[in-house]
N, C-alpha and C positions, 0 to 999 in steps of 0.2 A: 830810276828816278823816284824819289821818295813820295809815297802816296799822300802823305799829309803835309808836305813842305808847302809853305806859302811864299810866293814870289811876288815881286812887283810886276805890274803890267805897264805897258808903254805909257798910259795915262799918268802913272805915278812918278814918271821920270822928269817932269818939268813943272814949274809953277808951284803954287801954294800946296801945302800938305795938311793944313788944319784950319779950323775956324771959318770966319765969314769969307775969307779969300778963297778957301777951298770950295765952299758952296758956290761962290760966283764962278770959279773955274768949271765946276761940274755943270752949272747951268748953261755956260757958253759952249761947252763941249757937247752937251745934249742937242742944242740948237744947231751946231755945225754938223753933228752926226745925222740929224734928221735931214738937213740939206743935202748932205753927201748921199744918204740913201735915196732920196728923191731923184737926184742927179744920176746916180748909178742905175736906177731902174729905167731911166729914159735912154740910156746908151744901148743901142742895138747893133749887133755884129751878125752878118750872115756868113755862114760857112758854105764853101762849095758843095752843091748837092743837097743842102738842107734848107727847106723853105721856111723853117721856124727860126726866128732870130734869137740870138743869145743876148741876154741882158746881163749887166753887172749887178743886178740886184742881190743875189745870193752872195756874191763876192763881197759886197758892201756890208751885208748883215753879219757875215762870218768874221770879216776882218775887224769890224767895229766891236764885235763881242770880245775878240781876242785883245784888241788894243785898250778897251775900256774896263774889262772886268765884267763878271757876271751881272752885278747889280746895276751899274751905270749902263752897260750895254743893253740889258733888258728894258730899263727905263727909256732909253733912246728908241728902241724898236717899238715899244708901246706908244711912245709919243708919235712916231711915224705912222703907226696903224690908226691912232686916234685922229690924226689930221686927215687920213684917207677916209675914215668913217664920216668925218664932218664934210667931206665933198671936195677936199683939196686934191689937185691932180698930182699925186705923188707916186702913183703906180705906173707900170710899164706902159699901159695904154692911156687913153684919155678919160676912161671911166673911173669913177670913184663913188664913195657913198656906202652905206650899209647894204643896200641891195646888191651892189657889185661884189662886196666882200662876202656875202652869203651865197654867191654863185660858185662856179666850178673851182675858182682859185682860192676859196676860203681856207681850205686845209693847209695850203702852202704858207698862207699868212700866219696861221697858228704856229706852223713849224719855224717861221722866222724867229718868233719870240723864244721857242725852245732852243733853237740852234745858237742864238746870240748868248743866252745864258750858259749853255754848255761850253762854248768856245772861251767865255770868260772864266768859267771854272777851270778848264784845262790850262789856260794861260797863267792863272794863279799857281798852278802846279809846275810851271816852267816848260810846259809843252811848246810854248811859242819861241823857245830859244834855239831849237834845232829843226832842220828841214824834215827829218823823218817823223818826229813827234807832231810837228805842225800839220804835216800831211795827214797823219792819223786823225788829228783833231778835226781837220776839215772834212774828212770822209765821214766821221761820226755826225758832224754838223749837217752835212748834206743828207745823210740818212734821216736825221730828225726833222728835216724839211720835207722829204719825200714821203715818209710813212704817213703822217696825218694828211698830207696833200693827196696822195693816192686813195687813201680810205675815203676821204671827202669826195674826191673827183668820181669815184666809182658810183656814187649815188646818181650821177648825171650821165653815166655811160651805159652801153647795152650789155656790158660784161667786163671781166678783167682784162681780156685781150685788147678791147677798145681803150680801156683806162690806161694801160701801159703804152699803147700807141700814141695817145694824146698827152700823157702826163710824165713820161720818163724817157722813152726812146729818142725823141728829137733833142734831148738836152744832155745826153750822156757825154758826147764829145766836148761840148762847151763846159760842162761842170768839171771834166778832167783838166782842161786847160786852166780854169779858174783855181782849182785845187793846187795845181803846180805853181801858179803865179803867187798865191798867198803863202804857200810853203816856202818859197824863196824870198818873198817880200818881208814878211814879219821877222823871221830870224835875221834877215839882212839889216833891218833897222836896229835890231839889238846889237849887231856887229858894229854898226856905225856909232852906236852909243857906248861903245867900249865894253859890250856885254855886261851892262850894269846888272848887279845881283840884288835880289830882295832879302 
């Protein structure tokens, strides 16, 4: 796949493409994206034998990044984080506000912004058109969430063993399932759209 090729993302395949109408479409999609992120963070699934619930928050962040492109995806995630900072109940639990965001989950929230931008970047290069490339993009996106998340969380733990126990081990199975779902979903949407090309 060409390293510099620019492709359309799913956002580009419908509605206005320039002018005031495009700005209006972007504003509407940001609002809808923030609502989708808030809803996905509240969805909890318990896997057998795992006491820690899986939320669809990371799935929402990564798929919105891929569907919107780097710039609009990043704006959407930053808007979501800003609402949380203002106290809106948009995160997985009931807590919100800057105090909560500076706690143990703070690094993961930073990772959300990095991952959304990265997925948008990869989508512009056509990685969202195939299952294998989308899976790789999701893997990288998950790493971009985990690295700052674990580095930040380590400040609250008694060592790296506890950090990994708290911050990654309970989520590996769920993240693998979400990766597989996104790797099938986004290329599948392109197939339904007739594999539109940028």
